[in-house]
DSSP file (Angstrom, degrees, kcal/mol; ACC not computed):
  #  RESIDUE AA STRUCTURE BP1 BP2  ACC     N-H-->O    O-->H-N    N-H-->O    O-->H-N    TCO  KAPPA ALPHA  PHI   PSI    X-CA   Y-CA   Z-CA
    1    1 A M              0   0    0      0, 0.0     2,-0.2     0, 0.0     5,-0.0   0.000 360.0 360.0 360.0 140.8  -17.8   31.5   12.6
    2    2 A N    >   -     0   0    0    137,-0.1     3,-1.5     1,-0.0     4,-0.4  -0.751 360.0 -88.5-127.9 178.9  -14.7   33.3   13.8
    3    3 A I  G >  S+     0   0    0      1,-0.3     3,-1.3    -2,-0.2     9,-0.1   0.856 123.7  57.4 -57.7 -38.3  -13.2   36.7   13.5
    4    4 A G  G 3  S+     0   0    0      1,-0.3    -1,-0.3     8,-0.0     0, 0.0   0.716 100.0  59.0 -66.8 -21.1  -11.4   35.8   10.3
    5    5 A E  G <  S+     0   0    0     -3,-1.5     2,-1.4     1,-0.1    -1,-0.3   0.504  77.3  95.7 -87.9  -4.5  -14.7   34.8    8.6
    6    6 A I  S X  S-     0   0    0     -3,-1.3     3,-1.1    -4,-0.4    -1,-0.1  -0.713  76.3-147.4 -86.5  93.6  -16.3   38.3    9.1
    7    7 A K  T 3   +     0   0    0     -2,-1.4     3,-0.1     1,-0.2    -2,-0.1  -0.279  65.6   9.7 -70.4 143.2  -15.3   39.6    5.6
    8    8 A G  T 3  S+     0   0    0      1,-0.2     2,-0.6     2,-0.0   107,-0.3   0.408  91.7 119.6  77.3  -2.1  -14.5   43.2    4.9
    9    9 A I    <   -     0   0    0     -3,-1.1     3,-0.4     1,-0.1    -1,-0.2  -0.868  40.8-172.3-102.7 121.5  -14.3   44.3    8.5
   10   10 A E     >  +     0   0    0     -2,-0.6     4,-2.3     1,-0.2     3,-0.4   0.114  50.5 115.7 -96.7  21.0  -11.0   45.7    9.5
   11   11 A F  H  > S+     0   0    0      1,-0.2     4,-3.0     2,-0.2     5,-0.2   0.910  74.2  54.8 -57.4 -42.6  -11.8   46.0   13.2
   12   12 A G  H  4 S+     0   0    0     -3,-0.4     4,-0.4     1,-0.2    -1,-0.2   0.871 113.5  41.0 -59.6 -38.1   -9.2   43.4   14.1
   13   13 A N  H  4 S+     0   0    0     -3,-0.4     4,-0.4     1,-0.1    -1,-0.2   0.823 125.4  34.1 -78.3 -32.4   -6.4   45.3   12.4
   14   14 A Q  H  X S+     0   0    0     -4,-2.3     4,-2.7     2,-0.1     5,-0.3   0.722  95.6  83.7 -97.2 -24.4   -7.5   48.8   13.5
   15   15 A F  H  X S+     0   0    0     -4,-3.0     4,-1.9    -5,-0.3     5,-0.2   0.902  97.1  35.7 -51.2 -60.2   -8.9   48.2   17.0
   16   16 A A  H  > S+     0   0    0     -4,-0.4     4,-2.6     1,-0.2    -1,-0.2   0.889 116.6  54.4 -66.5 -39.6   -5.7   48.3   19.1
   17   17 A K  H  > S+     0   0    0     -4,-0.4     4,-2.5     1,-0.2    -1,-0.2   0.924 108.4  48.7 -60.5 -45.8   -4.0   51.0   17.0
   18   18 A V  H  X S+     0   0    0     -4,-2.7     4,-2.6     2,-0.2     5,-0.2   0.930 112.9  47.1 -61.2 -46.6   -7.0   53.4   17.4
   19   19 A I  H  X S+     0   0    0     -4,-1.9     4,-2.7    -5,-0.3     5,-0.3   0.933 112.7  48.7 -63.3 -46.1   -7.1   52.9   21.2
   20   20 A K  H  X S+     0   0    0     -4,-2.6     4,-1.9     1,-0.2    11,-0.2   0.921 113.3  48.0 -59.8 -43.7   -3.4   53.3   21.6
   21   21 A D  H  X S+     0   0    0     -4,-2.5     4,-2.5    -5,-0.2    -2,-0.2   0.934 114.4  44.5 -63.3 -47.7   -3.4   56.5   19.5
   22   22 A I  H  X S+     0   0    0     -4,-2.6     4,-2.4     1,-0.2     5,-0.3   0.932 114.8  47.8 -64.2 -46.1   -6.4   58.1   21.3
   23   23 A M  H  X S+     0   0    0     -4,-2.7     4,-1.7    -5,-0.2     6,-1.4   0.835 113.6  48.9 -67.2 -31.4   -5.1   57.2   24.8
   24   24 A N  H  X S+     0   0    0     -4,-1.9     4,-1.5    -5,-0.3    -1,-0.2   0.927 114.8  43.2 -71.1 -45.0   -1.6   58.6   23.9
   25   25 A S  H  < S+     0   0    0     -4,-2.5    -2,-0.2    -5,-0.2    -1,-0.2   0.824 123.9  35.1 -73.2 -30.2   -2.9   61.8   22.5
   26   26 A T  H  < S+     0   0    0     -4,-2.4    -3,-0.2    -5,-0.2    -1,-0.2   0.803 136.7  15.9 -92.4 -31.0   -5.5   62.5   25.2
   27   27 A S  H  < S-     0   0    0     -4,-1.7    -3,-0.2    -5,-0.3    -2,-0.2   0.337  93.4-119.5-128.4   4.9   -3.7   61.1   28.3
   28   28 A N     <  +     0   0    0     -4,-1.5     2,-0.4     1,-0.2    -4,-0.2   0.837  59.5 154.2  56.9  35.5   -0.1   60.8   27.3
   29   29 A L        -     0   0    0     -6,-1.4     2,-0.9    -9,-0.1    -1,-0.2  -0.817  38.8-154.4 -96.7 133.7   -0.2   57.0   27.9
   30   30 A N        -     0   0    0     -2,-0.4     2,-0.2    -3,-0.1   118,-0.1  -0.787  28.8-165.6-104.4  85.9    2.2   54.7   26.1
   31   31 A L        -     0   0    0     -2,-0.9     2,-0.3   -11,-0.2   116,-0.2  -0.473  16.7-153.5 -84.4 141.2    0.1   51.5   26.2
   32   32 A T  E     -A  146   0A   0    114,-2.8   114,-2.2    -2,-0.2     2,-0.4  -0.755  20.5-134.2 -99.8 158.4    1.2   48.0   25.5
   33   33 A V  E     +A  145   0A   0     -2,-0.3     2,-0.3   112,-0.2   112,-0.2  -0.938  24.1 174.2-122.0 136.0   -1.4   45.5   24.3
   34   34 A Q  E     -A  144   0A   0    110,-2.3   110,-3.1    -2,-0.4     2,-0.1  -0.972  36.9-106.0-132.7 150.0   -2.1   41.9   25.4
   35   35 A N  E     -A  143   0A   0     -2,-0.3     2,-0.4   108,-0.2   108,-0.2  -0.487  37.3-151.9 -67.6 146.3   -4.9   39.5   24.5
   36   36 A A        -     0   0    0    106,-2.1   106,-0.3    -2,-0.1     2,-0.2  -0.965   0.5-144.1-124.6 142.0   -7.4   39.0   27.2
   37   37 A S     >  -     0   0    0     -2,-0.4     4,-1.9     1,-0.1     5,-0.1  -0.477  32.8-104.1 -95.0 169.8   -9.5   36.0   28.0
   38   38 A E  H  > S+     0   0    0      1,-0.2     4,-1.7     2,-0.2     5,-0.1   0.859 125.4  55.1 -60.2 -34.7  -13.1   35.9   29.3
   39   39 A E  H  > S+     0   0    0      2,-0.2     4,-1.8     1,-0.2    -1,-0.2   0.899 103.5  53.9 -65.8 -41.0  -11.5   34.9   32.6
   40   40 A N  H  > S+     0   0    0      1,-0.2     4,-1.4     2,-0.2    -1,-0.2   0.898 106.6  53.9 -57.4 -40.4   -9.4   38.1   32.5
   41   41 A E  H  < S+     0   0    0     -4,-1.9     3,-0.3     1,-0.2     5,-0.2   0.918 109.8  45.5 -60.9 -44.4  -12.5   40.1   32.0
   42   42 A K  H  < S+     0   0    0     -4,-1.7    -1,-0.2     1,-0.2    -2,-0.2   0.794 114.2  49.0 -71.8 -28.0  -14.2   38.6   35.1
   43   43 A E  H  < S+     0   0    0     -4,-1.8    -1,-0.2    -5,-0.1    -2,-0.2   0.662  85.2 106.5 -85.1 -17.5  -11.1   39.1   37.3
   44   44 A Y  S  < S-     0   0    0     -4,-1.4     2,-2.6    -3,-0.3    22,-0.1  -0.396  80.8-120.3 -65.9 136.1  -10.5   42.7   36.3
   45   45 A P        -     0   0    0      0, 0.0    23,-0.4     0, 0.0    -1,-0.1  -0.381  44.5-170.9 -76.7  68.0  -11.5   45.2   39.1
   46   46 A S        +     0   0    0     -2,-2.6    83,-2.9    84,-0.3    84,-0.4  -0.261  27.6 161.6 -66.8 143.8  -14.0   46.9   36.9
   47   47 A F        +     0   0    0     19,-2.7    80,-2.5     1,-0.4     2,-0.3   0.570  69.3  10.9-124.6 -40.5  -15.7   50.1   38.1
   48   48 A I  E     -BC  66 126A   0     18,-2.0    18,-3.0    78,-0.2     2,-0.4  -0.999  56.3-163.0-147.4 139.9  -17.1   51.7   34.9
   49   49 A T  E     -BC  65 125A   0     76,-2.6    76,-2.2    -2,-0.3     2,-0.4  -0.988  10.5-151.1-126.2 123.4  -17.6   50.5   31.3
   50   50 A G  E     -BC  64 124A   0     14,-2.8    14,-2.3    -2,-0.4     2,-0.4  -0.755  21.2-170.6 -87.6 138.3  -18.2   52.8   28.4
   51   51 A I  E     +BC  63 123A   0     72,-3.0    72,-2.1    -2,-0.4     2,-0.3  -0.989  15.2 169.6-135.7 139.6  -20.3   51.3   25.6
   52   52 A M  E     -B   62   0A   0     10,-1.9    10,-3.1    -2,-0.4     2,-0.5  -0.987  22.8-139.9-141.4 150.2  -21.2   52.3   22.1
   53   53 A V  E     -B   61   0A   0     -2,-0.3    67,-2.0     8,-0.2     2,-0.7  -0.941   6.5-153.8-109.8 131.4  -22.9   50.4   19.3
   54   54 A L  E     -BD  60 119A   0      6,-3.4     6,-2.5    -2,-0.5     2,-0.5  -0.927  18.1-154.6-101.1 113.7  -21.7   50.8   15.7
   55   55 A Q  E     + D   0 118A   0     63,-3.2    63,-2.5    -2,-0.7     2,-0.2  -0.793  41.3  98.2 -98.3 126.0  -24.6   50.0   13.5
   56   56 A G  S    S-     0   0    0     -2,-0.5     3,-0.3    61,-0.2    61,-0.1  -0.752  86.8 -23.1-166.7-146.5  -24.0   48.8   10.0
   57   57 A T  S    S+     0   0    0     59,-0.5     2,-0.4     1,-0.3    60,-0.1   0.896 141.1  12.0 -51.2 -43.7  -23.7   45.7    7.8
   58   58 A R  S    S-     0   0    0     -4,-0.1    -1,-0.3   -52,-0.0    -4,-0.1  -0.983  94.2-120.5-134.8 122.5  -23.0   43.8   11.0
   59   59 A D        -     0   0    0     -2,-0.4   100,-2.9    -3,-0.3     2,-0.4  -0.357  28.6-162.5 -67.5 142.9  -23.6   45.6   14.3
   60   60 A V  E     -BE  54 158A   0     -6,-2.5    -6,-3.4    98,-0.2     2,-0.5  -0.986   9.3-150.0-129.8 135.1  -20.6   46.0   16.5
   61   61 A V  E     -BE  53 157A   0     96,-2.7    96,-2.3    -2,-0.4     2,-0.5  -0.929  10.2-158.6-106.3 125.9  -20.5   46.7   20.3
   62   62 A L  E     -BE  52 156A   0    -10,-3.1   -10,-1.9    -2,-0.5     2,-0.4  -0.897  11.4-173.6-101.8 129.8  -17.4   48.6   21.6
   63   63 A T  E     -BE  51 155A   0     92,-2.8    92,-2.5    -2,-0.5     2,-0.4  -0.985  12.4-173.7-125.7 137.3  -16.7   48.3   25.3
   64   64 A L  E     -BE  50 154A   0    -14,-2.3   -14,-2.8    -2,-0.4     2,-0.5  -0.975  12.5-166.6-127.2 115.1  -14.0   50.1   27.4
   65   65 A T  E     -BE  49 153A   0     88,-3.2    88,-2.2    -2,-0.4     2,-0.3  -0.897   6.9-177.5-112.1 129.5  -13.7   48.9   31.0
   66   66 A F  E     -BE  48 152A   0    -18,-3.0   -19,-2.7    -2,-0.5   -18,-2.0  -0.923  24.0-129.3-124.1 145.6  -11.8   50.9   33.6
   67   67 A S     >  -     0   0    0     84,-0.6     4,-2.4    -2,-0.3     5,-0.2  -0.352  44.2 -98.5 -73.9 171.5  -11.0   50.3   37.3
   68   68 A K  H  > S+     0   0    0    -23,-0.4     4,-2.1     1,-0.2     5,-0.1   0.917 125.9  46.0 -60.8 -43.2  -11.8   53.2   39.6
   69   69 A M  H  > S+     0   0    0      2,-0.2     4,-2.1     1,-0.2    -1,-0.2   0.881 111.6  51.1 -69.2 -38.0   -8.1   54.4   39.5
   70   70 A A  H  > S+     0   0    0      2,-0.2     4,-1.8     1,-0.2    -2,-0.2   0.918 111.2  48.0 -65.6 -42.3   -7.9   54.1   35.7
   71   71 A A  H  X S+     0   0    0     -4,-2.4     4,-2.1     1,-0.2    -2,-0.2   0.910 111.4  50.7 -63.0 -41.7  -11.0   56.1   35.2
   72   72 A A  H  X S+     0   0    0     -4,-2.1     4,-2.7    -5,-0.2    -1,-0.2   0.871 106.5  55.3 -63.7 -36.8   -9.8   58.8   37.6
   73   73 A E  H  X S+     0   0    0     -4,-2.1     4,-2.4     2,-0.2    -1,-0.2   0.894 107.5  49.2 -62.8 -40.3   -6.5   58.9   35.7
   74   74 A I  H  X S+     0   0    0     -4,-1.8     4,-2.8     2,-0.2     5,-0.3   0.921 111.6  48.6 -65.1 -44.3   -8.4   59.6   32.5
   75   75 A V  H  X>S+     0   0    0     -4,-2.1     4,-2.9     1,-0.2     6,-0.7   0.927 112.0  49.4 -61.0 -45.1  -10.4   62.4   34.2
   76   76 A K  H  X5S+     0   0    0     -4,-2.7     4,-1.4     4,-0.2    -2,-0.2   0.918 114.6  44.9 -60.4 -44.4   -7.2   63.9   35.6
   77   77 A S  H  <5S+     0   0    0     -4,-2.4    -2,-0.2    -5,-0.2    -1,-0.2   0.916 121.6  35.9 -67.6 -44.1   -5.5   63.8   32.2
   78   78 A L  H  <5S+     0   0    0     -4,-2.8    -2,-0.2    -5,-0.2    -3,-0.2   0.871 133.2  22.7 -80.7 -37.7   -8.4   65.2   30.2
   79   79 A L  H  <5S-     0   0    0     -4,-2.9    -3,-0.2    -5,-0.3    -2,-0.2   0.588  92.3-127.6-108.5 -13.3   -9.9   67.7   32.6
   80   80 A G     << +     0   0    0     -4,-1.4     2,-0.4    -5,-0.7    -4,-0.2   0.700  55.9 149.5  73.8  18.7   -7.0   68.5   34.9
   81   81 A I        -     0   0    0     -6,-0.7    -1,-0.3    -9,-0.1    -2,-0.1  -0.729  46.3-123.8 -89.8 131.0   -9.1   67.7   38.0
   82   82 A K    >>  -     0   0    0     -2,-0.4     3,-1.8    -3,-0.1     4,-0.6  -0.364  24.7-110.8 -71.0 153.3   -7.3   66.3   41.0
   83   83 A Y  G >4 S+     0   0    0      1,-0.3     3,-1.1     2,-0.2    -1,-0.1   0.870 116.6  51.9 -52.1 -44.3   -8.4   63.0   42.5
   84   84 A D  G 34 S+     0   0    0      1,-0.2    -1,-0.3     3,-0.0    -2,-0.0   0.574 110.2  50.1 -75.1  -7.0   -9.8   64.5   45.7
   85   85 A K  G <4 S+     0   0    0     -3,-1.8    -1,-0.2     2,-0.1    -2,-0.2   0.439  84.7 113.5-106.5  -2.8  -11.9   67.0   43.7
   86   86 A M    <<  -     0   0    0     -3,-1.1     2,-0.3    -4,-0.6   -14,-0.0  -0.420  47.9-159.5 -74.3 143.3  -13.6   64.6   41.2
   87   87 A V    >>  -     0   0    0     -2,-0.1     4,-1.4     1,-0.1     3,-0.9  -0.882  30.2-110.1-117.4 156.4  -17.3   64.0   41.3
   88   88 A D  H 3> S+     0   0    0     -2,-0.3     4,-2.6     1,-0.3     3,-0.3   0.861 113.7  58.1 -53.8 -43.4  -19.0   60.9   39.9
   89   89 A V  H 3> S+     0   0    0      1,-0.2     4,-2.7     2,-0.2    -1,-0.3   0.849 104.0  53.0 -61.3 -33.9  -20.7   62.7   37.0
   90   90 A E  H <> S+     0   0    0     -3,-0.9     4,-2.2     2,-0.2    -1,-0.2   0.885 109.8  48.6 -66.8 -37.9  -17.3   64.0   35.7
   91   91 A V  H  X S+     0   0    0     -4,-1.4     4,-2.4    -3,-0.3    -2,-0.2   0.944 113.2  46.7 -65.2 -47.6  -16.0   60.4   35.7
   92   92 A Y  H  X S+     0   0    0     -4,-2.6     4,-2.3     1,-0.2    -2,-0.2   0.938 114.4  46.9 -60.4 -48.1  -19.1   59.1   33.8
   93   93 A D  H  X S+     0   0    0     -4,-2.7     4,-2.3     1,-0.2    -1,-0.2   0.891 112.3  50.1 -62.1 -40.4  -19.0   62.0   31.3
   94   94 A T  H  X S+     0   0    0     -4,-2.2     4,-2.6     2,-0.2     5,-0.2   0.905 110.1  49.0 -67.7 -41.5  -15.3   61.5   30.6
   95   95 A V  H  X S+     0   0    0     -4,-2.4     4,-2.1     1,-0.2    -1,-0.2   0.905 112.3  49.3 -64.6 -40.0  -15.6   57.8   30.1
   96   96 A M  H  X S+     0   0    0     -4,-2.3     4,-2.3    -5,-0.2    -2,-0.2   0.902 111.6  49.8 -63.9 -39.1  -18.5   58.4   27.7
   97   97 A E  H  X S+     0   0    0     -4,-2.3     4,-2.5     2,-0.2    -2,-0.2   0.919 111.2  46.4 -66.8 -44.2  -16.4   61.0   25.8
   98   98 A I  H  X S+     0   0    0     -4,-2.6     4,-2.2     2,-0.2    -1,-0.2   0.873 112.6  52.0 -67.1 -35.1  -13.3   58.8   25.5
   99   99 A T  H  X S+     0   0    0     -4,-2.1     4,-2.6    -5,-0.2    -2,-0.2   0.917 110.3  48.7 -63.5 -43.4  -15.6   55.9   24.3
  100  100 A N  H  X S+     0   0    0     -4,-2.3     4,-2.5     2,-0.2    -2,-0.2   0.905 110.4  51.0 -62.6 -43.4  -17.1   58.3   21.7
  101  101 A M  H  X S+     0   0    0     -4,-2.5     4,-2.3     2,-0.2    -2,-0.2   0.932 113.3  44.6 -59.5 -47.0  -13.6   59.4   20.5
  102  102 A I  H  X S+     0   0    0     -4,-2.2     4,-2.6     2,-0.2    -2,-0.2   0.916 113.9  48.8 -67.7 -43.5  -12.5   55.8   20.1
  103  103 A A  H  X S+     0   0    0     -4,-2.6     4,-2.5     2,-0.2    -1,-0.2   0.911 112.4  49.6 -62.7 -41.6  -15.7   54.7   18.3
  104  104 A G  H  X S+     0   0    0     -4,-2.5     4,-2.1    -5,-0.2    -2,-0.2   0.913 112.9  45.5 -63.5 -43.4  -15.5   57.7   16.0
  105  105 A R  H  X S+     0   0    0     -4,-2.3     4,-2.5     2,-0.2    -2,-0.2   0.886 112.7  51.2 -68.0 -38.2  -11.9   57.0   15.1
  106  106 A L  H  X S+     0   0    0     -4,-2.6     4,-1.4     2,-0.2    -2,-0.2   0.916 109.2  51.0 -63.8 -43.2  -12.6   53.3   14.6
  107  107 A K  H  < S+     0   0    0     -4,-2.5     4,-0.4     1,-0.2     3,-0.4   0.926 113.2  45.5 -58.6 -46.0  -15.5   54.1   12.3
  108  108 A T  H >< S+     0   0    0     -4,-2.1     3,-1.0     1,-0.2     4,-0.4   0.880 107.9  57.6 -65.1 -39.4  -13.3   56.4   10.3
  109  109 A A  H 3< S+     0   0    0     -4,-2.5     3,-0.3     1,-0.2    -1,-0.2   0.783 109.1  44.6 -65.4 -27.6  -10.4   53.9   10.2
  110  110 A I  T ><>S+     0   0    0     -4,-1.4     3,-1.6    -3,-0.4     5,-0.8   0.446  83.6  93.7 -99.5   1.3  -12.5   51.2    8.5
  111  111 A I  G X 5S+     0   0    0     -3,-1.0     3,-2.4    -4,-0.4    -1,-0.2   0.858  75.7  67.6 -59.3 -34.3  -14.3   53.4    5.9
  112  112 A A  G 3 5S+     0   0    0     -4,-0.4    -1,-0.3    -3,-0.3    -2,-0.1   0.720  91.5  62.4 -59.5 -20.4  -11.6   52.4    3.4
  113  113 A T  G < 5S-     0   0    0     -3,-1.6    -1,-0.3     2,-0.2    -2,-0.2   0.543 118.9-109.8 -81.6  -6.2  -12.9   48.9    3.5
  114  114 A G  T < 5S+     0   0    0     -3,-2.4     2,-0.3     1,-0.4    -3,-0.1   0.388  79.1 129.5  91.1  -4.0  -16.3   50.0    2.1
  115  115 A E      < -     0   0    0     -5,-0.8     2,-0.4  -107,-0.3    -1,-0.4  -0.686  39.3-165.5 -85.2 136.7  -18.0   49.4    5.4
  116  116 A H        -     0   0    0     -2,-0.3   -59,-0.5    -3,-0.1     2,-0.3  -0.979   6.6-175.3-126.5 138.3  -20.1   52.3    6.8
  117  117 A Y        -     0   0    0     -2,-0.4     2,-0.4   -61,-0.1   -61,-0.2  -0.935  19.5-144.3-133.1 151.6  -21.4   52.6   10.3
  118  118 A Q  E     -D   55   0A   0    -63,-2.5   -63,-3.2    -2,-0.3     2,-0.4  -0.894  25.5-133.2-107.6 145.8  -23.7   54.9   12.3
  119  119 A L  E     -D   54   0A   0     -2,-0.4   -65,-0.2   -65,-0.2     2,-0.1  -0.820   9.4-144.1-103.1 139.0  -22.8   55.5   16.0
  120  120 A T        -     0   0    0    -67,-2.0     3,-0.0    -2,-0.4    -1,-0.0  -0.387  41.4 -81.0 -82.6 172.9  -25.2   55.3   18.9
  121  121 A T        -     0   0    0     -2,-0.1   -68,-0.2     1,-0.1    -1,-0.1  -0.543  53.6-110.4 -69.5 139.8  -25.0   57.7   21.9
  122  122 A P        +     0   0    0      0, 0.0     2,-0.3     0, 0.0   -70,-0.2  -0.413  40.8 178.0 -71.0 151.4  -22.3   56.4   24.4
  123  123 A F  E     -C   51   0A   0    -72,-2.1   -72,-3.0   -28,-0.1     2,-0.3  -0.942  15.3-135.4-145.0 168.5  -23.5   55.1   27.7
  124  124 A V  E     -C   50   0A   0     -2,-0.3     2,-0.4   -74,-0.2   -74,-0.2  -0.931   4.8-149.6-129.4 150.6  -21.9   53.6   30.8
  125  125 A F  E     -C   49   0A   0    -76,-2.2   -76,-2.6    -2,-0.3     2,-0.4  -0.971  25.0-167.4-109.8 133.9  -22.4   50.8   33.2
  126  126 A V  E     +C   48   0A   0     -2,-0.4   -78,-0.2   -78,-0.2     2,-0.2  -0.973  29.0 105.4-127.6 137.9  -21.1   51.5   36.7
  127  127 A G    >   -     0   0    0    -80,-2.5     3,-1.3    -2,-0.4     2,-0.1  -0.559  67.9 -83.3 159.1 139.4  -20.6   49.2   39.6
  128  128 A A  T 3  S-     0   0    0      1,-0.3   -81,-0.2    -2,-0.2   -82,-0.1  -0.332 108.0  -5.7 -60.9 131.5  -17.8   47.6   41.5
  129  129 A N  T 3  S+     0   0    0    -83,-2.9    -1,-0.3     1,-0.2   -82,-0.2   0.798  92.1 156.6  55.7  36.9  -16.5   44.4   39.9
  130  130 A H    <   -     0   0    0     -3,-1.3     2,-0.3   -84,-0.4   -84,-0.3  -0.466  20.5-171.6 -82.4 161.2  -19.2   44.2   37.2
  131  131 A F        -     0   0    0     -2,-0.1     2,-0.5   -85,-0.0   -89,-0.1  -0.974  23.9-117.5-147.2 157.6  -18.8   42.4   33.9
  132  132 A I        -     0   0    0     -2,-0.3     2,-0.3    -7,-0.0   -91,-0.0  -0.824  35.8-179.5-100.0 128.2  -21.0   42.4   30.8
  133  133 A G        -     0   0    0     -2,-0.5     2,-0.3     4,-0.0     3,-0.1  -0.760  12.8-160.8-122.0 168.4  -22.5   39.1   29.8
  134  134 A A        -     0   0    0     -2,-0.3     3,-0.2     1,-0.1    -2,-0.0  -0.969  35.9-110.4-144.3 157.6  -24.7   37.7   27.1
  135  135 A K  S    S+     0   0    0     -2,-0.3     2,-0.4     1,-0.2    -1,-0.1   0.929 114.0  15.3 -56.2 -46.8  -26.9   34.6   26.7
  136  136 A T  S    S-     0   0    0     -3,-0.1    -1,-0.2     0, 0.0    -3,-0.0  -0.998  97.2-110.2-125.5 134.8  -24.4   33.4   24.1
  137  137 A R        -     0   0    0     -2,-0.4     3,-0.1    -3,-0.2    -4,-0.0  -0.445  35.2-134.0 -66.2 122.4  -21.0   35.0   23.9
  138  138 A P        -     0   0    0      0, 0.0     2,-0.2     0, 0.0    21,-0.1  -0.321  29.7 -90.9 -71.8 160.0  -20.7   37.0   20.6
  139  139 A I  E    S+ F   0 158A   0     19,-0.7    19,-3.2    18,-0.1     2,-0.3  -0.503  71.9 130.6 -65.8 136.7  -17.7   36.7   18.4
  140  140 A G  E     - F   0 157A   0     17,-0.3     2,-0.4    -2,-0.2    17,-0.2  -0.984  54.0-106.6-171.5-178.5  -15.2   39.4   19.4
  141  141 A I  E     - F   0 156A   0     15,-2.4    15,-2.2    -2,-0.3     2,-0.4  -0.994  24.8-172.8-127.2 130.9  -11.8   40.7   20.4
  142  142 A V  E     - F   0 155A   0     -2,-0.4  -106,-2.1  -106,-0.3     2,-0.3  -0.997   8.7-179.5-126.6 131.2  -10.9   41.6   23.9
  143  143 A K  E     -AF  35 154A   0     11,-2.9    11,-2.5    -2,-0.4     2,-0.5  -0.933  23.1-137.3-128.3 150.6   -7.5   43.3   24.7
  144  144 A K  E     -AF  34 153A   0   -110,-3.1  -110,-2.3    -2,-0.3     2,-0.5  -0.934  18.5-159.8-104.9 129.6   -5.8   44.5   27.9
  145  145 A F  E     -AF  33 152A   0      7,-2.9     7,-2.2    -2,-0.5     2,-0.3  -0.947  16.5-178.8-112.9 127.7   -4.1   47.9   27.5
  146  146 A K  E     +AF  32 151A   0   -114,-2.2  -114,-2.8    -2,-0.5     2,-0.3  -0.945  19.9 171.8-133.5 147.9   -1.4   48.7   30.1
  147  147 A D  E >   - F   0 150A   0      3,-2.8     3,-0.8    -2,-0.3  -116,-0.1  -0.779  58.4 -84.4-132.3 179.5    1.1   51.4   31.1
  148  148 A S  T 3  S+     0   0    0     -2,-0.3     3,-0.0     1,-0.2  -117,-0.0   0.822 128.3  16.2 -60.0 -31.2    3.2   51.5   34.2
  149  149 A H  T 3  S+     0   0    0      1,-0.0     2,-0.3   -79,-0.0    -1,-0.2   0.128 121.0  65.9-127.5  19.5    0.3   53.0   36.3
  150  150 A F  E <   + F   0 147A   0     -3,-0.8    -3,-2.8     2,-0.0     2,-0.3  -0.999  46.8 172.7-147.5 142.4   -2.7   52.4   34.1
  151  151 A E  E     + F   0 146A   0     -2,-0.3   -84,-0.6    -5,-0.2     2,-0.3  -0.972   6.4 164.6-151.9 138.7   -4.7   49.3   32.9
  152  152 A M  E     -EF  66 145A   0     -7,-2.2    -7,-2.9    -2,-0.3     2,-0.4  -0.973  27.1-131.9-146.2 159.6   -8.0   49.0   31.0
  153  153 A L  E     -EF  65 144A   0    -88,-2.2   -88,-3.2    -2,-0.3     2,-0.4  -0.913  22.6-174.3-110.7 143.4   -9.9   46.3   29.0
  154  154 A A  E     +EF  64 143A   0    -11,-2.5   -11,-2.9    -2,-0.4     2,-0.3  -0.999   3.5 179.8-137.7 141.8  -11.4   47.0   25.6
  155  155 A G  E     -EF  63 142A   0    -92,-2.5   -92,-2.8    -2,-0.4     2,-0.4  -0.986  19.9-159.6-140.6 150.6  -13.5   44.8   23.4
  156  156 A V  E     -EF  62 141A   0    -15,-2.2   -15,-2.4    -2,-0.3     2,-0.4  -1.000  18.3-169.2-124.6 130.5  -15.3   44.8   20.1
  157  157 A F  E     -EF  61 140A   0    -96,-2.3   -96,-2.7    -2,-0.4     2,-0.6  -0.976  14.6-140.9-125.6 130.9  -18.1   42.3   19.7
  158  158 A F  E      EF  60 139A   0    -19,-3.2   -19,-0.7    -2,-0.4   -98,-0.2  -0.802 360.0 360.0 -95.7 121.4  -19.9   41.4   16.5
  159  159 A L              0   0    0   -100,-2.9   -99,-0.1    -2,-0.6    -1,-0.1   0.424 360.0 360.0 -93.4 360.0  -23.6   40.9   16.8
């Protein structure tokens, strides 16, 4: 099974658009999008990953992975806190909030397809150079989003 065989789900069409729109409106980032490989995921200098599950006809996991500097940039943009004044809990809360915003907008964007989803509470994984693995890699889409001073990875995985 591949992404094209998951009928009625518009995640592939809406995924990048939603992320670009949210990141532009909240952080004034003009992101470009590139496909990312599993190897790109493992090489990315991850610091924190926001995760939400969209529960529906087919459960979907949304992941947003940030380096330490990318996460700090989001906190600075959303909360106006300078880098030297940030505390960990503000970074964690902000990543969970941006994950929630993107999952909510993605859920709304695909309602027109007749698919309906419930959202779980957002949560984060934190740790230098972490990556998320599974016993068998689920079908999914992973993209790299970049601006001149910002880079993040985002994925949707179909369970």
